[in-house]
Backbone as a chain_set.jsonl record, in Angstrom:
{"seq": "XXXXXXXXXXXXXXXXXXXXXXXXXXXXXXXXXXXXXXXXXXXXXXXXXXXXXXXXXXXXXXXXXXXXXXXXXXXXXXXXX", "coords": {"N": [[105.857, -123.143, -92.283], [107.746, -121.7, -89.026], [111.284, -120.886, -88.825], [112.935, -121.088, -85.258], [115.625, -119.612, -84.256], [117.522, -119.424, -81.428], [119.45, -117.631, -79.521], [122.41, -117.502, -78.178], [123.926, -116.557, -75.139], [126.85, -114.938, -73.901], [127.553, -115.553, -71.597], [126.471, -118.193, -71.405], [127.705, -119.331, -73.222], [130.295, -119.46, -72.04], [129.095, -121.632, -70.19], [128.291, -123.939, -70.782], [130.887, -124.652, -72.154], [133.072, -125.616, -70.031], [130.878, -127.03, -68.943], [130.969, -129.317, -70.497], [134.085, -129.948, -70.437], [133.953, -130.946, -68.095], [134.577, -133.979, -67.355], [137.289, -133.812, -67.422], [140.786, -133.063, -66.407], [141.713, -130.306, -65.799], [139.92, -127.065, -66.636], [141.63, -125.352, -69.589], [142.321, -121.979, -69.704], [143.148, -120.751, -71.939], [142.624, -122.273, -73.939], [139.617, -122.459, -74.385], [139.373, -119.785, -74.267], [139.375, -119.504, -77.019], [137.876, -121.657, -77.902], [135.725, -120.385, -77.358], [136.023, -117.553, -78.967], [135.738, -119.321, -81.909], [133.673, -119.845, -82.083], [132.051, -117.649, -81.705], [132.728, -115.575, -83.695], [132.339, -112.076, -83.735], [132.627, -111.644, -80.799], [133.03, -109.191, -78.588], [134.121, -109.281, -76.25], [136.427, -109.081, -73.84], [139.761, -110.899, -73.562], [140.093, -111.296, -70.462], [137.446, -110.528, -69.624], [136.182, -112.963, -70.5], [138.018, -114.719, -69.104], [137.166, -114.342, -66.927], [134.252, -114.751, -67.007], [134.721, -117.906, -67.391], [135.871, -119.075, -65.421], [133.969, -118.011, -62.957], [131.811, -119.749, -63.87], [133.628, -122.532, -63.899], [134.223, -122.431, -61.202], [131.864, -122.412, -59.919], [130.575, -125.434, -61.035], [132.852, -127.147, -60.226], [134.985, -127.383, -62.038], [138.692, -128.206, -62.17], [140.81, -125.257, -63.013], [143.43, -123.885, -65.216], [144.632, -121.262, -65.82], [146.283, -119.997, -68.098], [146.535, -118.326, -69.812], [148.494, -116.107, -71.212], [149.283, -112.758, -70.332], [150.089, -109.214, -69.887], [150.239, -108.662, -67.282], [149.889, -111.432, -66.012], [152.348, -113.594, -66.144], [153.175, -115.902, -66.143], [151.674, -119.257, -66.335], [148.912, -120.1, -63.748], [147.79, -122.328, -61.9], [144.834, -123.445, -60.278], [142.616, -125.012, -58.019]], "CA": [[106.864, -123.149, -90.953], [108.353, -120.529, -88.919], [112.048, -121.56, -88.314], [113.409, -120.692, -84.303], [117.056, -119.263, -83.476], [117.716, -119.939, -79.784], [120.678, -117.024, -79.102], [123.003, -117.914, -76.967], [124.57, -115.633, -74.286], [128.329, -115.571, -73.407], [127.695, -116.608, -70.164], [125.41, -119.737, -71.633], [128.927, -120.842, -73.574], [130.882, -120.199, -71.213], [129.439, -122.819, -69.399], [128.397, -124.745, -71.794], [132.248, -124.906, -72.657], [132.982, -125.946, -68.764], [130.019, -128.458, -68.492], [131.887, -130.143, -71.812], [135.331, -130.318, -70.132], [133.908, -131.516, -66.747], [135.532, -134.724, -66.68], [138.947, -133.148, -68.311], [141.707, -132.757, -65.4], [141.557, -129.055, -65.702], [140.268, -126.446, -68.264], [142.662, -124.597, -69.92], [141.586, -121.048, -69.797], [143.464, -120.062, -73.164], [142.111, -122.88, -75.197], [138.152, -121.919, -73.77], [138.753, -118.499, -75.198], [139.612, -119.726, -78.211], [137.209, -121.736, -77.973], [134.395, -119.864, -77.439], [135.833, -116.909, -80.424], [135.676, -119.533, -83.028], [131.732, -120.414, -81.91], [131.469, -116.428, -81.358], [133.467, -114.258, -83.678], [131.781, -111.335, -83.466], [132.345, -111.378, -79.606], [133.604, -108.475, -78.564], [134.586, -109.356, -74.652], [138.323, -108.876, -73.863], [140.183, -111.911, -72.727], [140.483, -110.78, -69.31], [136.215, -110.591, -69.842], [136.266, -114.387, -70.99], [138.573, -115.229, -68.423], [135.9, -114.12, -65.303], [133.235, -115.589, -67.259], [135.155, -119.202, -67.374], [136.73, -119.047, -64.108], [133.35, -118.612, -62.411], [131.479, -120.86, -64.254], [134.285, -123.487, -63.158], [134.191, -122.853, -59.608], [130.486, -123.11, -60.106], [130.321, -126.695, -61.892], [133.668, -127.58, -59.785], [135.99, -128.132, -62.517], [139.836, -127.12, -61.766], [141.018, -123.892, -63.317], [144.564, -123.677, -65.588], [145.146, -119.508, -65.815], [147.273, -120.424, -68.778], [146.515, -117.224, -70.77], [149.61, -115.005, -71.461], [149.018, -111.02, -70.508], [151.07, -108.612, -69.709], [149.566, -109.163, -65.564], [150.591, -112.523, -65.434], [153.245, -113.886, -67.67], [153.346, -117.699, -65.904], [150.528, -120.089, -65.776], [148.748, -120.441, -62.542], [147.003, -123.753, -61.474], [144.121, -123.197, -59.672], [141.653, -125.777, -58.011]], "C": [[107.786, -122.069, -90.195], [109.898, -121.189, -88.128], [112.64, -120.497, -86.663], [114.62, -120.504, -84.505], [117.135, -118.848, -82.165], [119.161, -118.757, -80.3], [121.206, -117.537, -77.967], [123.847, -116.603, -76.195], [126.165, -115.93, -74.694], [128.466, -116.298, -72.667], [127.015, -117.767, -70.151], [127.148, -120.246, -72.53], [130.037, -120.694, -73.145], [130.749, -121.573, -70.154], [128.765, -124.188, -70.028], [130.029, -125.68, -72.559], [132.91, -125.664, -71.254], [132.519, -126.98, -68.501], [130.237, -129.541, -69.892], [133.517, -130.535, -70.842], [135.129, -130.701, -68.729], [134.14, -132.481, -65.967], [136.554, -134.778, -67.009], [139.723, -133.09, -66.474], [141.586, -131.193, -64.772], [140.96, -128.281, -67.169], [141.191, -125.53, -68.065], [141.755, -122.679, -70.428], [141.964, -120.558, -70.988], [142.675, -121.094, -74.734], [140.07, -122.718, -75.351], [138.128, -120.966, -74.194], [138.818, -118.709, -76.584], [138.712, -120.474, -78.942], [135.884, -121.218, -78.701], [134.585, -118.187, -78.768], [135.478, -117.723, -81.4], [134.022, -119.82, -82.825], [131.438, -118.913, -81.982], [132.431, -115.363, -82.095], [133.341, -113.341, -84.173], [132.06, -110.936, -81.718], [133.117, -110.18, -79.36], [134.138, -108.087, -76.968], [136.068, -109.543, -75.248], [138.449, -110.187, -73.248], [139.835, -112.28, -71.296], [138.519, -111.185, -68.924], [136.128, -112.164, -69.428], [136.62, -114.878, -69.845], [137.926, -115.367, -66.739], [135.249, -115.064, -65.868], [133.737, -117.451, -66.424], [135.462, -119.386, -66.188], [135.088, -119.006, -63.172], [132.665, -119.163, -62.445], [132.169, -122.491, -63.784], [134.409, -123.72, -62.082], [132.362, -123.636, -59.229], [129.916, -124.778, -59.854], [131.555, -127.035, -61.22], [134.852, -128.465, -60.227], [137.056, -127.076, -62.464], [140.208, -125.92, -62.83], [142.349, -123.965, -64.071], [144.358, -121.983, -65.929], [146.307, -119.351, -66.617], [147.221, -119.395, -69.822], [147.23, -116.298, -70.144], [149.028, -113.609, -71.235], [150.466, -110.575, -69.662], [151.237, -108.855, -67.888], [149.947, -110.294, -64.942], [150.838, -113.265, -66.602], [153.486, -115.846, -67.552], [152.059, -117.794, -65.053], [150.726, -120.712, -64.809], [147.423, -121.943, -62.804], [146.059, -123.639, -60.376], [142.621, -124.393, -59.412], [140.232, -125.487, -56.683]], "O": [[108.645, -121.557, -90.912], [109.818, -121.843, -87.089], [112.765, -119.283, -86.828], [115.03, -121.466, -85.155], [116.709, -117.723, -81.903], [119.808, -119.017, -81.315], [120.6, -117.936, -76.973], [124.349, -115.732, -76.906], [126.613, -116.776, -75.468], [129.109, -117.348, -72.652], [126.881, -118.408, -69.108], [127.619, -121.376, -72.401], [130.942, -121.44, -73.52], [131.604, -122.252, -69.585], [128.884, -125.32, -69.56], [130.183, -126.748, -73.151], [133.441, -126.687, -71.688], [133.15, -127.896, -67.974], [129.494, -130.507, -70.064], [133.798, -131.732, -70.779], [136.164, -130.805, -68.071], [134.11, -132.508, -64.736], [137.05, -135.904, -66.976], [138.991, -133.088, -65.485], [141.413, -130.924, -63.584], [141.254, -128.582, -68.326], [141.576, -124.995, -67.026], [140.881, -122.434, -71.261], [141.128, -119.752, -71.396], [142.372, -120.798, -75.89], [139.455, -122.895, -76.402], [137.048, -120.673, -74.706], [138.198, -117.926, -77.304], [138.528, -120.327, -80.15], [135.298, -121.391, -79.769], [133.59, -117.751, -79.347], [134.729, -117.109, -82.161], [133.342, -119.992, -83.837], [130.298, -118.778, -82.425], [132.915, -114.429, -81.454], [134.021, -113.207, -85.19], [131.64, -109.827, -81.387], [134.097, -110.145, -80.104], [134.463, -106.97, -76.567], [136.61, -109.883, -76.3], [137.561, -110.66, -72.539], [139.37, -113.374, -70.979], [138.271, -112.024, -68.058], [136.026, -112.547, -68.262], [135.751, -115.546, -69.284], [138.139, -116.138, -65.803], [135.436, -116.219, -65.486], [133.305, -117.986, -65.403], [134.997, -120.501, -65.951], [134.908, -120.079, -62.598], [132.275, -119.56, -61.346], [131.465, -123.431, -63.415], [134.659, -124.847, -61.655], [131.904, -124.642, -58.687], [129.196, -125.235, -58.967], [131.774, -127.91, -62.057], [135.455, -129.41, -59.719], [136.938, -125.856, -62.574], [139.331, -125.951, -63.693], [142.991, -124.349, -63.094], [143.354, -121.931, -66.64], [147.282, -118.741, -66.178], [147.929, -119.616, -70.805], [147.001, -115.746, -69.068], [148.186, -113.288, -72.073], [151.392, -111.177, -69.119], [152.303, -109.189, -67.373], [150.274, -110.388, -63.759], [150.151, -113.543, -67.585], [153.792, -116.693, -68.391], [151.551, -117.237, -64.079], [151.656, -121.46, -64.508], [146.579, -122.248, -63.646], [146.635, -123.769, -59.296], [141.782, -124.611, -60.286], [139.256, -126.236, -56.65]]}, "num_chains": 1, "name": "protein.A"}
């Protein structure tokens, strides 16, 4: 019997994480990025790329987002719904 391995894309990982947080008050970008990097340690996407994927998936699924990833561009967390 042959084993079948399913490949997960970065977009699918982001969407799955957003869907797993659907009942939460908001999605933390910082926590989501840590979770994706744990799931996909070889991920070469930048934090900014992941932030955009997660934000887009959150918008599609109506999940409020906390842009709490500390970056040189945004030193303060931002909460958007």
